[in-house]
N, C-alpha and C positions, 0 to 999 in steps of 0.2 A: 672717703674723699674729704680733703681738708677745705677750709673756707676759701682759699685762693682758687682752688680748682672749681669750686662751686660758682664763684663769681665769673670766672672765665667761661664756664660751661653755659652760663645764661646769656652770653653775648652772641649776637648773630652777625653775620657778615654785613648785613645792611647797616649796622650801627658803626662800622669801622671802614667800610670801603670808600674809595675815592671815586665819585661818579663822573668826574671830569677826566676822562681817559684820553691820553694823547696816543695816537696810533700811527705807525709807519705803514706806508703802502708797499705792497709786494714788488711793484715795478720800479721803485726808486733805485737810483744808482747808489753805491756805497758812500760817496762823498756827501750826497744829500742826507743820507741816514746819519752819518757822523755829525754833520752840522745840526741836524734836528735833535739828536741826543744831547749834544753839548749846549746848544742854545736853550734847551728846556731843563738842563741840569738833571737829567735822568740817565740811568744806566741801561735801560732796556724798555721795550714797548711791545704791545701786541702788533701783529701784522695783519692788515686787512687788504682785501681786493678793492678795486675802484668803487664797487657797489656796497662796500662795508662788511663783507663776509669775513669773519675771523678765520685766518688760515695758519697762524703760527705765532711765534714769539722770536724776537731778535734782541741781542744785547751787545754792549761794547766788547764783551769777550768774543763774540762771533766775528766782529770786525778785526780784532787782534789776531784771532786764529786764521782768518782769511789772508791777512797781510803777511803773516808768518809763512803760510804755505806759498803764496805767490812771491814773497821776498826771498825764498830759498834759492831762487834761480839767479843769484847775484853774479855768477860767473859769465853769463851770456849777455852779449850786447843787445840792448833794445834799440828800437828806432830812435827814441829820444836821445840815447847816448851817441848815436851816429851824428845826429844834427848838432848836438852840443860840441862834439869833437870838431866838426867842421867850423862852427862859429868861433871856437877858441883859436883856430888858425888865423882868423881875420879880424878879431875884435879882442879888446882887453876884457878881463873879468868884470871890471866895473861897468862896462858897457853892456855886457851880457846880463848883469843883474837887473838892468832896467826893463828887460823883457819880462812879460808875465804871460805864462801859458795857462790856459784853463783846461785841465785834464778831467774828463768824466770817465769814471770807471765803467768798464763793460759789464762788471759783475753787479747783479741786482740783489736787493734784499731777499727775494725768493730763493736765491742761490745759497745763501748762508744761514737763513732762519732755521729754527727748530720747528718742524711741523707738528710736534706733539703739543697739545694745548691742555693745560690743567685748568678746568673750569668748575665753578661751583654756583649754586643758586643763592639768592639773597637771604634765604632762611637757614643756610648752613651755619653750624656753630663754629666759632673761631677756633675752638679746640680741634675740630676736624680739619680746619684749614692748616693749623700748625702741624698736625700729623702728616698731611699731604705734602707740605713744604719740606718737612724733614725727610720723609721717605723718598721724595722725588729730587732732593737736593736742589731745590729751586728757590728763587727770590721773589716770585710774583705768581698769583693766581688770578684768573679772570672771572668776573661775575657776569653771568648771562641770564637772560630771560627770553624764552622762546628763540633760542639760538642767536640772540642779539646781545652784543656787548653792552653791559650797563654799568660796569665798575671794575675796579682793580683793587687787590689787597697785596701790599708788598711787605717785605721783612720789616721795613721801618714802621708801617702801620701796626704790625704785630708787636714791635718793641714798645710803641706807645701804649698799647693795652697792658703790657706787663708793667710798665712804669706807673700806670694809673690804678693798678690793683692794690 
């Protein structure tokens, strides 16, 4: 084992995890999830129930995948298209642009999240976390104590470790 591996092997998750974890709730509609991720400049988050139970993980990729699936029905007219067509018969495009409709997606976070959770304890070595992230092809692992979420380790956290070695 070389010196770099020895240094990394001595680091535990508790030394690198972020204990201020932002979580999405399973019953949020997708528009609220998208706003949450963008407003907090994060690409994904753990998903919890209203009482704080960790039930999955969701990311921007899940939103894009969902929009791609639902967006593939472009040939069919939606209710929105019918109303828009009717408005265009009676109003100019400039007048129509002044209307603002608030659309709340019927799809909820629980419908698109990944229910598989990669969790580790606070004393797990970061080398083991890296192995888990590589094998699982994932960008974040959750740190738990007694089944409660206490932290998160992301690929950026792992890059900071590498930079500092």
